C-alpha positions as CSV (number, residue, x, y, z in Angstrom):
1,M,-49.5,-55.6,5.5
2,A,-48.2,-52.9,3.3
3,P,-46.7,-49.9,5.1
4,P,-48.9,-46.9,5.3
5,A,-48.5,-44.4,2.4
6,L,-46.3,-41.4,3.3
7,P,-47.8,-38.0,2.9
8,A,-46.8,-36.3,-0.3
9,T,-44.8,-33.7,1.5
10,V,-42.5,-36.1,3.2
11,P,-40.5,-37.2,0.2
12,A,-39.9,-33.6,-0.7
13,L,-38.7,-32.8,2.8
14,L,-36.4,-35.9,2.7
15,L,-35.0,-34.7,-0.6
16,L,-34.4,-31.2,0.8
17,C,-32.6,-32.6,3.8
18,L,-30.4,-34.7,1.6
19,L,-29.5,-31.7,-0.6
20,V,-28.6,-29.6,2.5
21,A,-26.5,-32.4,3.9
22,L,-24.6,-32.8,0.6
23,A,-24.0,-29.0,0.4
24,A,-22.8,-28.5,4.0
25,P,-19.3,-30.0,3.5
26,A,-18.7,-27.9,0.4
27,A,-19.9,-24.8,2.3
28,R,-17.6,-25.6,5.2
29,S,-14.7,-26.2,2.9
30,S,-15.3,-22.9,1.2
31,R,-15.4,-21.1,4.5
32,H,-12.2,-22.8,5.5
33,R,-10.4,-21.8,2.3
34,S,-11.4,-18.2,2.7
35,G,-10.3,-18.0,6.3
36,G,-13.8,-17.4,7.7
37,G,-17.1,-15.9,6.5
38,G,-17.2,-14.3,3.2
39,C,-17.2,-10.8,4.8
40,N,-14.1,-11.6,6.7
41,S,-12.0,-12.5,3.7
42,P,-11.8,-9.6,1.2
43,A,-12.1,-10.6,-2.4
44,A,-10.3,-7.6,-3.8
45,L,-7.6,-5.1,-3.0
46,W,-7.7,-1.5,-4.4
47,A,-4.5,0.5,-4.1
48,F,-4.2,4.3,-4.3
49,G,-1.0,6.3,-3.7
50,D,2.5,6.9,-5.0
51,S,5.8,5.2,-5.7
52,Y,5.7,3.2,-2.5
53,A,2.7,1.4,-3.9
54,D,3.1,1.7,-7.6
55,T,3.6,-1.7,-9.4
56,G,3.9,-0.3,-13.0
57,N,1.6,2.6,-13.6
58,L,4.2,5.2,-14.3
59,G,4.7,5.3,-18.0
60,D,8.1,4.8,-19.6
61,L,9.1,8.3,-20.4
62,G,12.9,7.6,-20.6
63,R,15.5,6.8,-18.1
64,E,15.9,10.3,-16.8
65,L,12.3,10.7,-15.9
66,T,11.2,7.2,-15.2
67,H,14.1,5.4,-13.5
68,A,11.9,2.4,-12.4
69,W,11.6,1.1,-16.0
70,Y,15.4,0.7,-16.3
71,D,18.2,-1.3,-14.8
72,P,19.1,-1.9,-12.1
73,Y,15.5,-1.6,-10.8
74,G,13.8,-5.0,-10.5
75,D,17.2,-6.8,-10.2
76,T,16.1,-9.0,-7.3
77,F,12.5,-9.6,-8.5
78,P,11.6,-10.5,-11.1
79,G,15.1,-9.9,-12.5
80,R,14.1,-7.1,-14.8
81,P,12.5,-3.6,-14.4
82,T,8.7,-3.7,-14.0
83,G,8.0,-0.1,-13.0
84,R,8.4,-0.9,-9.3
85,F,10.6,1.6,-7.4
86,S,12.8,-1.0,-5.8
87,D,15.1,-3.9,-6.6
88,G,12.0,-6.1,-6.2
89,R,8.6,-6.1,-4.5
90,V,7.1,-3.0,-2.9
91,L,4.5,-2.3,-0.2
92,T,1.4,-3.2,-2.3
93,D,2.9,-6.7,-2.9
94,F,3.3,-7.3,0.8
95,I,-0.1,-5.9,1.8
96,A,-1.7,-8.2,-0.7
97,S,0.3,-11.1,0.7
98,A,-0.8,-10.3,4.3
99,M,-4.4,-10.3,3.1
100,G,-4.0,-13.6,1.2
101,V,-4.9,-12.1,-2.2
102,P,-2.9,-11.7,-5.4
103,T,-1.1,-8.4,-6.0
104,P,-3.6,-6.2,-7.8
105,V,-3.1,-5.5,-11.5
106,A,-1.7,-2.1,-12.3
107,Y,-4.3,0.1,-13.9
108,K,-2.0,0.7,-16.8
109,H,-1.9,-3.0,-17.6
110,R,-5.6,-3.8,-17.1
111,R,-6.2,-4.5,-20.8
112,W,-3.8,-7.5,-20.8
113,A,-4.9,-9.0,-17.5
114,P,-7.1,-12.1,-17.2
115,P,-10.7,-11.2,-16.1
116,G,-10.4,-13.4,-13.0
117,L,-7.4,-11.4,-11.8
118,L,-9.1,-8.1,-12.5
119,A,-12.0,-9.1,-10.2
120,R,-9.4,-9.3,-7.3
121,G,-8.6,-5.6,-7.4
122,M,-6.5,-3.0,-9.2
123,N,-3.6,-0.7,-8.4
124,F,-4.2,3.0,-9.3
125,A,-1.1,4.2,-7.4
126,V,1.5,6.0,-9.6
127,G,5.0,7.2,-8.8
128,G,5.3,10.9,-8.1
129,A,1.6,11.3,-7.0
130,G,0.4,13.2,-4.0
131,V,-2.8,14.1,-2.2
132,L,-2.6,17.4,-4.1
133,D,-1.0,18.1,-7.5
134,T,2.8,17.8,-7.1
135,G,4.0,19.2,-10.3
136,N,4.9,15.7,-11.6
137,F,1.8,15.6,-13.9
138,Q,0.6,12.4,-12.3
139,R,-2.9,11.5,-11.1
140,N,-3.3,12.6,-7.5
141,I,-5.2,10.5,-5.1
142,G,-8.5,12.2,-5.9
143,D,-8.0,11.5,-9.6
144,Q,-7.2,7.8,-8.8
145,I,-10.4,7.5,-6.8
146,D,-12.3,9.0,-9.8
147,L,-10.9,6.1,-12.0
148,F,-12.1,3.6,-9.5
149,Q,-15.6,5.1,-9.3
150,A,-15.8,5.3,-13.1
151,Q,-15.2,1.5,-13.2
152,H,-17.3,0.6,-10.2
153,P,-20.6,2.6,-10.1
154,P,-22.6,2.1,-6.9
155,S,-25.3,0.1,-8.8
156,N,-22.7,-2.6,-9.4
157,R,-21.7,-3.0,-5.8
158,T,-24.2,-5.3,-4.0
159,G,-23.1,-7.8,-1.4
160,G,-26.2,-9.0,0.5
161,G,-24.8,-7.6,3.7
162,C,-21.2,-8.4,2.9
163,D,-18.7,-5.9,1.5
164,A,-18.5,-6.7,-2.2
165,T,-16.1,-3.9,-2.8
166,G,-13.1,-5.2,-0.9
167,V,-10.3,-3.3,0.8
168,A,-8.6,-0.1,-0.2
169,V,-5.1,0.9,0.8
170,V,-4.0,4.5,0.6
171,V,-0.3,5.2,0.6
172,V,1.0,8.8,1.0
173,S,4.8,9.0,1.2
174,G,5.5,12.7,1.1
175,N,5.5,13.9,-2.5
176,D,3.3,16.8,-1.5
177,Y,6.0,17.9,1.0
178,S,8.9,17.3,-1.4
179,Y,7.1,19.5,-3.9
180,A,6.6,22.3,-1.4
181,A,10.2,22.1,-0.1
182,D,11.7,22.2,-3.6
183,K,9.4,25.1,-4.7
184,D,10.5,27.2,-1.7
185,N,13.9,25.6,-1.1
186,S,12.8,25.1,2.6
187,T,11.9,22.1,4.8
188,S,10.0,24.6,6.9
189,A,7.8,25.5,4.0
190,A,6.9,21.8,3.6
191,I,6.0,21.6,7.3
192,A,3.7,24.6,6.9
193,Y,1.9,22.7,4.2
194,I,0.8,19.9,6.5
195,P,-2.7,21.2,7.5
196,T,-3.6,21.6,3.8
197,V,-2.4,18.1,2.8
198,V,-4.1,16.3,5.8
199,R,-7.4,18.2,5.3
200,R,-7.5,17.2,1.6
201,L,-6.5,13.6,2.5
202,R,-9.5,13.5,4.9
203,E,-11.8,14.5,2.1
204,Q,-10.6,11.7,-0.1
205,L,-10.8,9.1,2.7
206,R,-14.4,10.1,3.3
207,R,-15.1,9.7,-0.4
208,L,-13.7,6.2,-0.3
209,R,-16.1,5.3,2.5
210,D,-19.2,7.3,1.6
211,E,-19.1,7.4,-2.2
212,A,-17.0,4.5,-3.3
213,G,-18.5,2.2,-0.6
214,M,-15.3,1.0,0.9
215,R,-15.9,-0.7,4.3
216,R,-12.2,-1.4,5.0
217,V,-9.5,1.2,4.3
218,V,-5.9,0.9,5.3
219,V,-4.0,4.2,5.4
220,T,-0.3,4.5,5.9
221,N,1.4,7.2,7.9
222,L,4.6,8.9,6.9
223,H,7.9,7.1,7.4
224,P,10.8,9.0,9.1
225,M,11.6,11.1,6.0
226,G,14.8,12.5,7.6
227,C,16.3,9.0,7.7
228,T,16.1,8.5,3.9
229,P,19.5,8.7,2.1
230,L,18.3,11.9,0.5
231,F,18.6,13.5,3.9
232,T,21.3,11.3,5.4
233,R,23.9,11.7,2.6
234,P,25.1,15.2,3.9
235,L,25.7,13.5,7.3
236,N,27.7,10.7,5.6
237,Y,24.8,8.4,6.4
238,T,25.6,8.5,10.1
239,G,22.4,10.1,11.3
240,C,18.9,11.4,10.4
241,D,17.7,14.9,9.8
242,P,15.7,15.9,12.8
243,L,13.6,18.7,11.1
244,A,12.4,16.4,8.4
245,N,11.5,13.7,11.0
246,A,9.7,16.3,13.0
247,G,7.6,17.2,10.0
248,A,6.7,13.6,9.5
249,A,5.7,13.3,13.1
250,Q,3.5,16.4,12.8
251,H,1.8,14.9,9.7
252,N,1.3,11.6,11.5
253,A,-0.3,13.2,14.6
254,A,-2.7,15.2,12.4
255,L,-3.6,12.0,10.4
256,E,-4.1,10.0,13.5
257,S,-6.7,12.5,14.7
258,V,-8.4,12.4,11.2
259,I,-8.6,8.6,11.3
260,A,-10.1,8.6,14.8
261,G,-12.7,11.2,13.7
262,L,-13.7,9.3,10.6
263,N,-14.2,6.1,12.5
264,D,-16.2,7.9,15.2
265,D,-18.6,9.6,12.7
266,A,-19.5,6.4,10.9
267,D,-23.1,5.3,10.6
268,P,-23.9,3.4,13.8
269,A,-25.7,0.8,11.7
270,N,-22.4,-0.1,10.1
271,D,-19.0,-1.1,11.6
272,N,-17.5,2.1,13.0
273,R,-13.9,0.8,12.3
274,T,-13.6,1.4,8.6
275,F,-10.1,2.9,8.7
276,L,-6.9,1.3,9.9
277,L,-3.8,3.6,10.4
278,L,-0.8,1.5,9.3
279,D,2.2,2.8,11.3
280,L,5.1,2.7,8.8
281,N,6.9,5.3,10.8
282,S,7.6,3.1,13.8
283,A,8.4,0.1,11.6
284,F,10.9,2.1,9.6
285,A,12.4,3.8,12.6
286,A,13.1,0.4,14.2
287,F,15.5,-0.3,11.4
288,V,16.9,3.1,10.2
289,D,17.0,5.4,13.3
290,A,19.9,4.5,15.5
291,P,18.3,4.9,18.9
292,A,15.3,2.8,17.9
293,A,17.4,0.2,16.2
294,E,19.5,-0.2,19.4
295,A,16.3,-0.7,21.4
296,G,14.7,-3.2,19.0
297,V,15.9,-6.4,20.5
298,G,15.3,-9.4,18.3
299,K,14.6,-7.4,15.2
300,R,16.5,-7.9,11.9
301,R,19.5,-5.7,11.4
302,F,20.6,-4.1,8.2
303,E,24.3,-3.6,7.8
304,E,23.6,-0.4,5.9
305,P,20.4,1.1,7.4
306,R,20.7,4.6,5.8
307,R,23.2,4.2,2.8
308,P,21.4,3.1,-0.4
309,C,22.3,0.0,-2.3
310,C,22.2,2.0,-5.5
311,E,24.2,5.2,-4.8
312,T,24.6,8.1,-7.2
313,F,27.9,9.8,-7.8
314,A,26.4,13.2,-7.3
315,A,23.8,14.7,-5.0
316,G,21.7,15.7,-8.0
317,G,22.0,12.3,-9.7
318,Y,19.8,9.2,-9.6
319,C,20.0,5.4,-9.4
320,G,20.4,4.1,-12.9
321,Q,21.9,7.3,-14.4
322,Q,24.2,6.9,-17.3
323,D,26.4,9.4,-19.2
324,D,26.2,10.0,-22.9
325,D,28.4,6.9,-23.6
326,G,26.2,4.6,-21.5
327,K,28.7,4.5,-18.6
328,R,27.2,4.1,-15.1
329,M,27.1,7.2,-12.9
330,Y,26.2,5.2,-9.8
331,T,27.5,2.4,-7.7
332,L,25.6,-0.8,-6.9
333,C,26.0,-2.9,-3.8
334,D,26.7,-6.6,-3.9
335,D,23.7,-7.6,-1.8
336,P,20.6,-5.4,-1.6
337,G,19.4,-7.5,1.4
338,K,22.0,-5.8,3.6
339,H,20.6,-2.4,2.8
340,F,17.3,-0.9,4.0
341,Y,17.2,1.6,1.1
342,W,17.5,0.8,-2.5
343,D,17.9,4.4,-3.8
344,D,17.6,7.9,-2.3
345,V,14.0,7.4,-1.0
346,H,12.7,3.9,-1.7
347,P,13.3,0.7,0.4
348,T,14.7,-2.5,-0.9
349,Q,12.5,-5.6,-1.2
350,A,14.3,-7.0,1.9
351,A,13.3,-3.8,3.8
352,W,9.7,-4.1,2.8
353,A,9.7,-7.7,3.8
354,A,11.0,-6.8,7.3
355,V,8.5,-4.0,7.7
356,A,5.7,-6.3,6.5
357,E,6.4,-8.7,9.4
358,T,5.5,-5.8,11.8
359,F,2.1,-5.0,10.2
360,R,0.9,-8.4,8.9
361,P,-0.9,-9.4,12.2
362,K,-2.6,-5.9,12.4
363,I,-4.0,-6.2,8.9
364,R,-5.3,-9.7,9.5
365,G,-6.9,-8.7,12.7
366,F,-8.4,-5.6,11.1
367,L,-10.0,-7.6,8.3
368,L,-11.3,-10.3,10.6
369,S,-13.0,-7.7,12.7
370,S,-15.5,-6.9,9.9
371,S,-19.1,-7.7,10.6
372,T,-21.1,-10.2,8.5
């Protein structure tokens, strides 16, 4: 006897089940490669800030104005100057590595970047920038966010419940305060500027969330500015300037309050942990501030925590400076890996790598906490 005929819908259901079964391994493989659900693995990194984050946006205006485009910058990586303010990689490179994404293309170089890489983010940070105008004629953070919004209007950001925008990192390293201190020749004047800077920074962070659509924003606090060679040189690199460090601490306390407030006032329908405060201050202090370094058992030691690898001959000089005959007006250490600072204010690649080990788990945990 011939088997009874199957209903017409049965073959279609069998075919559907077969297609689902074939697709499931690929979907699982895709999830495995991305480290979890699509919302948990950001597709792009957008960087805003200053020289601690800049990977080549500051134009080449000559050695005196744009040191990072001249030797000995880039000597460790990639072996030539690339506009990074270090002997090698900088903060943006290490944050991207912690996220598992490529270093975002510098905005200045976007025309020459492959489209696939542009889709993974962009770096708008530029050396000398501040939250406000700093007198360096560079795009401040508000202007950098304007550039992002011009390229990514809200209508182009759809994610079906996931964050299609990616993650922003905002790096503020003190140019606003340096500008105020230089203008009034007073560290105290810079400290008095803190409420203005933090208030404007709050406005820009809110813009990133409410206007630009960022669901994950990493914000750095201020490093111990009094421990940079700029301040430690008068002390023969034996200690840090307490007033400058107190100013950084005051900025950080105000910023911490701002971040907590922004997270608290988020739309309850969305994740209320949009912002992560990345504590660079503690990470730096563990290496460059003597008491902290003594207490940091098991941490890497830098033989020269406060003396720069690239040291100028004069207080008003700069790393890479030459006289009219092309003769060096600076000394260069044999091994940048033994120094925390590369020049008067910027860390070496080795220093950034050491600092990154302290924040890598926090960034990963922050990103994995996003809702699907």
